[in-house]
C-alpha positions as CSV (number, residue, x, y, z in Angstrom):
1,M,46.2,48.0,98.0
2,S,43.0,45.9,97.7
3,A,41.3,44.3,94.7
4,A,37.9,43.0,93.9
5,N,35.8,41.5,91.1
6,P,32.3,42.6,90.1
7,S,29.3,41.1,91.9
8,G,25.9,42.2,93.2
9,D,22.8,43.3,91.6
10,N,23.8,43.7,87.9
11,S,23.2,40.2,86.6
12,G,21.0,41.5,83.8
13,I,23.8,43.7,82.6
14,L,26.3,40.8,82.6
15,K,24.3,38.2,80.5
16,K,25.7,38.9,77.0
17,H,29.2,38.7,75.7
18,T,30.8,37.9,79.1
19,H,32.3,34.6,77.9
20,A,34.5,36.4,75.3
21,L,35.5,39.5,77.3
22,P,38.1,40.0,80.0
23,Q,37.1,40.0,83.6
24,V,36.8,43.3,85.3
25,N,38.3,44.1,88.7
26,F,39.5,47.1,90.7
27,S,42.3,48.0,93.1
28,D,42.5,50.7,95.8
29,D,45.7,52.7,96.2
30,G,45.2,55.2,99.0
31,P,42.6,57.7,97.9
32,V,42.5,56.5,94.3
33,R,40.5,53.5,92.9
34,H,41.7,52.0,89.6
35,L,39.8,49.9,87.1
36,H,41.5,46.9,85.5
37,L,40.5,44.4,82.8
38,G,42.1,41.3,84.4
39,T,45.7,42.7,84.2
40,E,47.8,45.3,86.0
41,W,47.1,47.9,83.3
42,I,45.0,50.8,84.6
43,Q,41.9,51.4,82.5
44,G,40.6,54.3,84.5
45,S,40.6,55.8,88.0
46,M,38.6,57.7,90.5
47,Y,39.2,59.7,93.7
48,T,37.0,57.8,96.2
49,D,36.2,61.1,98.0
50,E,35.7,63.2,94.8
51,P,34.1,60.7,92.3
52,N,33.4,63.3,89.5
53,A,37.0,64.6,89.4
54,L,39.3,63.7,86.5
55,V,42.3,61.9,88.0
56,H,44.8,61.5,85.1
57,E,46.4,64.3,83.1
58,Y,45.5,62.6,79.8
59,I,41.9,62.3,80.8
60,Q,41.8,66.0,81.6
61,R,43.2,66.7,78.2
62,M,40.4,64.8,76.6
63,M,38.3,67.8,77.5
64,A,40.4,70.2,75.3
65,W,37.5,70.6,72.9
66,L,36.2,73.1,75.5
67,L,38.7,75.6,74.1
68,F,36.9,75.6,70.8
69,V,33.4,76.5,72.0
70,P,32.0,79.4,74.0
71,P,31.8,78.3,77.6
72,E,28.2,79.5,78.0
73,S,27.1,77.1,75.2
74,V,28.5,73.9,76.8
75,K,25.4,72.8,78.6
76,E,23.4,72.9,75.4
77,R,25.8,70.5,73.7
78,Q,26.1,66.7,73.4
79,A,29.0,64.4,74.4
80,L,29.7,60.9,73.3
81,Q,32.3,58.6,74.7
82,L,33.6,55.5,72.9
83,G,34.7,53.3,75.7
84,L,33.3,53.8,79.2
85,G,36.5,53.1,81.2
86,A,35.9,54.0,84.8
87,G,33.2,56.4,83.8
88,S,35.3,59.5,84.4
89,L,34.5,61.4,81.2
90,T,30.9,60.3,81.3
91,K,30.4,61.5,84.8
92,F,32.2,64.8,84.3
93,C,30.3,65.7,81.1
94,A,26.9,64.7,82.6
95,K,27.3,65.9,86.2
96,E,29.8,68.8,86.0
97,L,29.2,70.2,82.5
98,R,25.5,69.2,82.6
99,M,25.6,68.0,79.0
100,K,23.5,65.4,77.4
101,T,26.0,62.5,77.5
102,T,26.1,58.9,76.1
103,A,28.9,56.3,76.4
104,I,29.2,53.2,74.2
105,E,30.8,50.3,75.9
106,L,31.3,46.7,74.6
107,N,31.8,44.9,77.9
108,P,28.7,44.8,80.2
109,Q,30.9,44.0,83.1
110,V,32.6,47.4,82.8
111,L,29.2,49.0,83.1
112,A,28.4,46.9,86.2
113,A,31.7,47.8,87.7
114,C,31.2,51.5,87.1
115,R,27.8,51.4,88.8
116,N,29.0,49.3,91.7
117,W,32.5,50.7,92.3
118,F,32.9,54.0,90.4
119,K,29.7,55.8,91.4
120,L,28.3,56.0,87.9
121,P,24.7,57.2,88.3
122,A,21.7,55.3,87.0
123,E,20.6,56.2,83.5
124,N,18.5,59.3,83.2
125,P,17.3,61.6,80.4
126,S,20.7,63.3,80.2
127,M,23.0,60.3,80.6
128,Q,22.9,56.8,79.1
129,V,25.3,53.9,78.4
130,V,24.8,51.8,75.2
131,V,26.2,48.3,75.5
132,N,27.4,47.6,72.0
133,D,30.4,47.5,69.7
134,A,31.4,51.2,69.1
135,A,32.4,50.5,65.6
136,Q,28.9,49.3,64.8
137,E,27.0,51.7,67.0
138,I,28.5,54.8,65.4
139,Q,27.2,53.7,62.0
140,N,23.7,54.2,63.2
141,P,22.4,57.3,61.4
142,K,20.7,58.5,64.6
143,W,24.1,59.7,65.9
144,W,25.2,61.5,62.7
145,G,25.7,65.2,63.0
146,T,24.6,65.3,66.7
147,V,27.9,65.1,68.7
148,D,29.8,68.2,69.8
149,A,32.4,66.3,72.0
150,L,33.5,62.9,70.8
151,Q,36.0,61.2,73.2
152,V,37.7,58.0,72.0
153,D,39.5,55.9,74.5
154,L,39.3,52.3,73.3
155,Y,41.9,49.8,74.6
156,D,41.9,46.1,75.2
157,H,42.9,44.5,78.5
158,E,46.6,44.6,77.5
159,A,46.5,48.3,76.6
160,A,48.8,47.5,73.7
161,A,47.2,49.7,71.0
162,P,43.9,51.4,70.2
163,V,41.3,48.8,69.4
164,L,39.8,51.0,66.6
165,D,42.3,52.9,64.6
166,S,41.5,52.8,60.9
167,L,40.6,55.3,58.2
168,P,37.0,53.9,57.9
169,F,36.6,54.3,61.7
170,Y,37.8,57.9,61.7
171,N,35.6,58.7,58.7
172,N,32.6,57.4,60.8
173,C,33.8,59.5,63.7
174,R,33.8,62.7,61.7
175,R,30.3,61.9,60.4
176,L,29.1,62.0,64.0
177,L,30.2,65.6,64.7
178,T,28.3,68.8,64.4
179,P,30.1,71.6,62.4
180,E,31.6,72.9,65.7
181,G,32.3,69.4,67.0
182,C,35.7,67.9,68.0
183,M,37.0,64.4,68.5
184,T,39.7,63.8,71.1
185,V,41.6,60.5,71.1
186,N,43.9,59.0,73.6
187,L,46.9,57.4,71.9
188,F,48.9,55.1,74.1
189,G,50.3,51.6,73.9
190,R,53.4,49.6,73.2
191,A,52.3,48.6,69.7
192,S,50.8,51.9,68.7
193,S,52.3,54.3,66.2
194,F,51.5,58.0,66.8
195,A,52.5,58.9,63.2
196,R,50.3,56.2,61.6
197,S,47.3,57.1,63.8
198,V,47.6,60.8,63.0
199,E,48.0,60.0,59.3
200,K,44.6,58.2,59.3
201,M,42.9,61.0,61.3
202,S,44.4,63.5,58.9
203,A,43.0,61.6,55.9
204,A,39.5,61.6,57.5
205,F,39.4,65.2,59.0
206,G,42.0,67.0,56.9
207,K,45.6,67.8,58.1
208,E,44.7,71.4,59.0
209,A,42.0,70.1,61.5
210,I,44.5,68.1,63.7
211,W,45.9,69.4,67.0
212,A,48.1,67.4,69.4
213,F,49.4,67.7,73.0
214,K,52.9,66.8,74.0
215,P,52.9,63.3,75.6
216,T,52.3,63.1,79.3
217,R,54.9,61.5,81.6
218,E,53.0,58.3,81.3
219,G,53.2,58.2,77.6
220,N,49.7,59.2,76.6
221,T,49.3,61.6,73.7
222,V,45.9,63.2,73.2
223,V,45.1,64.3,69.7
224,L,42.1,66.5,68.8
225,A,40.4,66.6,65.4
226,Q,38.0,69.4,64.4
227,H,35.0,68.7,62.1
228,T,35.6,72.2,60.7
229,S,39.2,73.4,61.0
230,S,39.9,76.7,62.7
231,R,42.8,78.7,64.1
232,P,41.5,80.6,67.1
233,K,43.8,83.3,68.2
234,R,45.9,82.6,71.3
235,E,44.2,85.5,73.1
236,L,40.8,83.8,72.6
237,L,42.2,80.4,73.7
238,M,43.7,81.9,76.9
239,A,40.4,83.8,77.7
240,R,38.5,80.5,77.3
241,A,41.1,78.7,79.3
242,D,40.6,81.1,82.2
243,L,36.9,80.5,82.1
244,I,37.3,76.7,81.9
245,E,39.6,76.8,85.0
246,F,37.2,79.0,86.9
247,N,34.0,77.1,86.0
248,W,35.3,73.5,86.1
249,G,38.7,73.4,87.7
250,L,40.6,72.0,84.7
251,P,44.2,73.1,83.9
252,A,43.3,74.7,80.6
253,S,45.9,77.4,80.7
254,K,48.5,74.7,80.7
255,W,46.8,73.1,77.7
256,V,47.3,76.2,75.6
257,R,51.0,76.0,76.3
258,V,51.5,72.4,75.3
259,F,48.8,72.1,72.6
260,K,49.2,73.1,69.0
261,P,48.0,72.4,65.5
262,M,49.9,69.7,63.6
263,L,50.2,72.1,60.7
264,S,51.3,75.4,62.1
């Protein structure tokens, strides 16, 4: 296993905030490269020979919103990630799903690392990264009602609990979504409380709008919240799952088996 720190041609990206934010480094473990924020905790990963693939099961599950929209409509929709991580979701949405995609990332070193080490493409008309505090950025009215797939994966360098996990935050998240939009959230951490987090999401979105996976072996639980609650029939979910697997290689049939509404 090898490790490195960011360097190279991204000095402009690194100018602001770096004094207060953790250092970014990566490690290589066979065919997989991991992103770290100065600790052993993994903040994201990439297959070095397949950079657009989604490595971790929980990251794949962050794509469960696909079950709630017609597959042929995906490329016309917009994705927003809160937290860039190793750029996995941003790359997948932009390159594989061909969606208009934006990520909001506080730490400019993370953006530099993604471009240097994790094959994040340069910004283009369909993909951009905004360097800002997500809690502030999502209060900008330009985002309201524009997002079909909101993916929230915000953890500090210790990965102890979600950085943003309040009712006002989830209210702002719901305001971002289109009527068919969904938010997926990764809940993980030693200090996190699944029940408390879900209670706040339920207060913002309505209890009937909340769906959850069973935890992964690593302890990540992905929760989905719909802007407009619905109960698609299992037959429709399975039909869409088959198309998701065929089109994008994601294990969507398994999702349907381990994914259910909190109120059923």
